[in-house]
Each structure stands twice: as structure tokens, then as C-alpha cells.
N, C-alpha and C positions, 0 to 999 in steps of 0.2 A: 491426069496423065496416067495412062496404063501402058506399062512396058513389061516384057517378059524378062529382060536383062537389066540389072542396075546400071545407072549412069556412072561412069568413072570420073571422079573429081580428082585431078592430079595437082599436087602441091609441089613446087620446086623448093629444094633445100640447098643451101650453100653454107660454107663456114661463117659463123656468127650471124645467122639469120635471127629475126625477131620472133621469139617463140609464139606469142599470142597471135601474130599474123597468120600462122598456120593453125594452131589449136583452136582458136575462136571460131573461124569458119568451119573447120573440120567437125567440131562438136555440133554446130548448127545443122550440118548435113546429116550427121549421125542421128541426132534427135529427130529430124524429119523422117528418116527411115523408120525409127522406132515408133513414132506416133502415127505414121501412115500404115503401120502394120505390115510392111513389106520392105524388102531390101532395095529401096528406091535408089540409093546412092552407094557407090563403092569408093570411099576416099583412099587414095594412095599418096605416098610421099616419094619423090624421085630426086636423086642427086647425081652429080657427074660420075662418081665412082662407086656409089652405093654404100651400104653399111651404115654405121653410126655417124651422124653429123652433129656437131656441137652448135647449139644456139648461142646467142650473145649472153644469155643468163647461165650458161654452162650445162643446161639440160640437153641430152643427146636424143635424137630421134633416129629410129632405124629406117633405112631408105632402100629403094630399088635403084640400081644403076641405070644410066641411060640405055645400056645394052639390054638389061633385063626388062625394061619397060618398052623396048622398041616395037614389040608386036601389039601393044595395047592401043586401043583407040580412046582418046581422051574426049569426053563430052565437054569438060570445062577445065581450063588450066589457070591456076592462081599462083602468082609470083609474090612472095612476101618481101618485106623490107628488112632493115637491120643494119648494123654497122658494117657488115661484110658485103653489102650490096654494091658498093662502088668498085670493089675488086672484081666482083662477079660481072659488073657491067663493062669491064675491060677484058674479059675472057672471051675470045672470039668463038671458041667452041660452045660456050654457054649461050652467047648471043644467038648463034646460029640455031641451037637447039630450041630456044624459046621462040624464035621467029618461025621455025618450021612447025612446031606443035601448036603455037597460038593461031597460026593461019589455018591449020587443019581442024582445030577444035570448033565445036559449035559456038563457044564463047570463051573469052580469055581476058586476062588483065592482071591487075596488081592490087596489093594492099600496102598502104603506107609508102615508104621509100622504094618499094618494089617497082614503082613507076620509072625509076632511073634505068633499071635493067630493061624493062619493056620499051622505054623510049629509045634505048640504044639500038634496038632492032629496026627502028623507023616506023613501027606500027602505030605510034601515037602522033605522027606528023599530021598537022592540020586538024587534030581532034581536040575537043574540050577534055581536059584531064584535071585531076586533083592529086594531092599527096598530103603528107603531114604538114600542118601549118608552118612549122619551124623550117621546113625544107622547100617551101614554095619558091622563094626567091632564087635559091640555088638551082632548082629544076628549070626555072624560066631562063636563067643565064646559060645553063649548059645545053638546053634544048629549046632555043628560041622559036622553033617551028611548031611547038605545041601551043595550044590555047589554054592557059591556066585558069581554072576556077578555084581560087584559093579558099573559098568559103564552103564548098560542097562537102557533104559527108561522103558521098560517092557520086560518080558520073558515069553514064553509060551512053555510048553512041554505037548503035548497031550491036555487033557481037563483042565489042571491046569495052572494058570497064576499068576504072581506077577508083580506089577508095582511100580515104584519108587515114590518119594515124590509128594504129593498133586496133582498138575496139570497133572502129568503123568497118573492119572486116566482117564482123557479125552483122552489122546493118546490111552490108552488101549481100552476104549469104542469105539472109532472110528475104531480101528482094528476089534473089534467084530461086529460092524455094517457092515464093509466092507465084513467080512466073511458071514454074513447073507444076505445082500442086494446088494452087489457088490460095486466096487470101485467108480462108478459114483455117487451113492447116498451118500456114505461116504464123497466124495469130496464136495458135496452140503452141507452136515451137517457141515463140517469143515469151509466152507466159511460162512455159517450162524452164526457159533459161533465165527468167526474171529480167527481161530487157524490153525496151520499146520495140514494137513491130516496125514503127516508123518514128525514129527519134525526132522530136521537135527541134526545129532550128538547124542551122548549119554550123560549120566550125567556128563561125564568128562568136557564137555565144560562149565558146571556150577559148578559141585562139586569140581573139582581140584582147580579152581581159587578161589571159595568161601572158601574152606577149608584152603588154604594157606593164604588168606586174613584174615580169622577169627583167625588164629594162629599167624599171623605176625603183627607187630606193624607198618607196612608200610615201613620197611627197604628195602624190595625187590619189591615193587610195580612197580617202574620204570623199574627194570630189567625184571620182568615178561612181561610187555608190550613190551619191546624191543625183548625179545625172541620170542614172538608170531608173530612178524612181520619180524623176521630174522631167520626163522627156517633152512634156507640153509647155514647159516653162521657157523663159528667155535664156537661151544657151549661147548667146553671142560671146565673142572673145572678151568683150568688156565685162559682161555679167559674170563669166567664169573667173576672170582675173580678179574681180572684186571679191568673189567668194573665196578665192585662194589667197587673198591678201597681197596681191601683186599689182603692179601697173600692167596695162594691157600688153605693151611691147615686151616687157620682161617675161610675163607669163607665157606669151606665145613662143618666145625663144626657148625658155626652159622646158615647156611642155613638149615641144618637138624634139629637143635634145634627149629628154627622158624616155619618150614613147616611140619616137621615130615617125610620127605623123602629126599633122596640125590639129589644133582643137576642133576646127570646123569639120575635118574629115572624121575625127573620132565620134563626134556627135552624130554625123550623118550615118555612120556605120551602126551605131547603137540604136538609132531610130529605125533603120531599115531592119535590123535583126529583131527588134521588138514587134514590128509590123508583121514580119514573116511568122514569128512564133504564134501570134494571135490568129493569123490566117490558117495556120496548120492545125491548130488545136481547138478553135472555137468557130461558131457561125455568126460572129459579130458582123454587123454591116460594115462595108468598106469605109464609109464615111466616119463611122465611130472609130474604126481602127486607125484611120488617118489622124483623127483628133488625139486619141490616147497615146499614139506613138510620136506625136509632135510634128506631124507634117501639116497639120492645120485643116486641110481639105482633101477630098478624094482625088482631085486633079493633080495636086503635088505628089500624092502617094503614087498615082499611076505613072507619072513621069519618072519618079525615082526607080520604080520597078522596071520600067522599060529601059532606062539607062543602065542599071546595074545587072538586071537579070534577063532582060529581053522578053519579058512576058508581062501581062497585066496582072493586078492583084487577084482578079477573079479566076483567070487561067491558072495562076499559081495555086490557088486554093483547091481547084479541081483535082490537081495531082495528089492531094491528100484526102480526097473523099473516100469513105469506106466502100 
């Protein structure tokens, strides 16, 4: 991409925003400009009244007011999350500003719980979106018109994007840099930042384990570790119950109470995540992936991918080709 003027990347700030939701992507764009040898991007931070705005961690960022930024043309608008996002999502002036500038920008969206503010504008209606795994259920309840992809690191439909929790904003920014400047430069930026250019797996590799651990008192920690390394084994409720030293009925009841899902659903999610990770990071044959992740054969793996992801394993892998 060759341009005479840098692209303005606007970040919205509000009281008690999540600091890394802004600074992670901002540094990604700044590093891209540095490594590209030209001022490719011009990051700015905008708030309703301008001046210093306090993040949820107490660090303050200097911002332009809506009025000061009124004459600027935003190439990209990024809305962060944070504890203050729900107050921001009830501020009609804030909602109107986001709606106007997100519509005018070449691309726009959110990081983490910033999806609540963007959703309040109606711009996410009918779109596939994601947010931090801990807030997915809340987003789905509050905005039933959105199509939630709770496992995605980030989702993009056309010009609109949403990213999962905090560091996923860096994943998103790298994808936008790759779109603008090519894969080679995005890879250089990733190496500079010491992060994945394309992080293997979805939120499930973090969210499912973390969610079960946060809900569980440790009763099933050893069992979860065993399942993850024995996905090709018999993982029926009866087999898992025997390993946990419980009757099948008691185990199923306690497991669901502790983790919020059934044992069968937990196993299915872990198998699907393992298959995804292999497809993203290796050129192993689909049949081998199916066996090693516990699906047994390629047909079962294909059906699982179509049911949960809407694509075949081969199509999914193509998206991660260099």
C-alpha cells in the first residue's frame, strides 16, 4: 500500500476503559509504521470532552475532544472495552458519535466488551460478533439480534470487526496491518512485538479451561488434564465417572453444577479445539487429525466442523495458509 498521507486510526476513550484494549493495537500500528519506514498510520485517541481520561487501571491518556476531532477523517475506528463501557453504552451522544463515525470510516469495530457500545448503535445487528468469553452470555442476552461466535479471537464481516478480550486487540490489529501492508510486514511486526502473527486456536483453548476452573473448586482439574491428553480414548460419561470415582448419574450432575456444561459437551469442545489447533499449525492429514483429536474418522470431523463452524476442515485450514 502506498499513500502520501498516513491513515488515521481513531481509538475512543471513556471513563474506566480497559487500557490494553487501546495501547495494544495502538502499539501494533505504531510498530508497523516504524518497520515500514514511513508514517503509515496516525493513531489518535478521542473522548467526549477531551483531555486526560482515566482507564480502569488508573493510567490516564490524553485525548482529543469530539469537537477537536470533528474535521478528521478516520480510516479505522476502534472502540475498547472496560468496566465503563456499560455507562458509555447508555450515553446517547456517545452512541450517536460511534454510529456516525463507524459508518463513515473504512472499517470500524471493537475490542473486548467494546462490542456492547458498538452493538448499542445497531451496527452489529445480524452480524457474527465476539467479545470476551466471560461476557458472551451477557452480550447475547442484551443484544439477541447479534450472532455470537463465542470462540473467535476476532470476527470480521465486511468493514465491521469485533475482537475478544484484551490481548486479542493485538491479533486484530495485526490482521488489519496484514490487509494494508501485506503478510511479510505483519510477520515482522509480530516478531517485533514477540506475539503470534496468527494465534493458534480460538478463545476455547483459554476460555473453556478458565471458565471451568473459575467455576470449579478443583474437583475436576486432574480429569480435565487427562481428557486433554487422551482425546482418542473412551470419554463416555460412564468412563469419566469411573475415573472420577463416582457413579455416572452423580458425576453428570456434579460436573454440570461445577462447570455449567455437560461432560459430553465439554469433551466435544475439547476435541474440536484440538482439531482446530492441529489444522492451524500443521499439515497433518485430515484423517490423522480426526483420529488424534478423538473424532475417529474424517467424516465425523467434517460433520463437527460444519455443525459448529460452518466450514469443512480443509477450508478452515486454508484460512491459515502462509
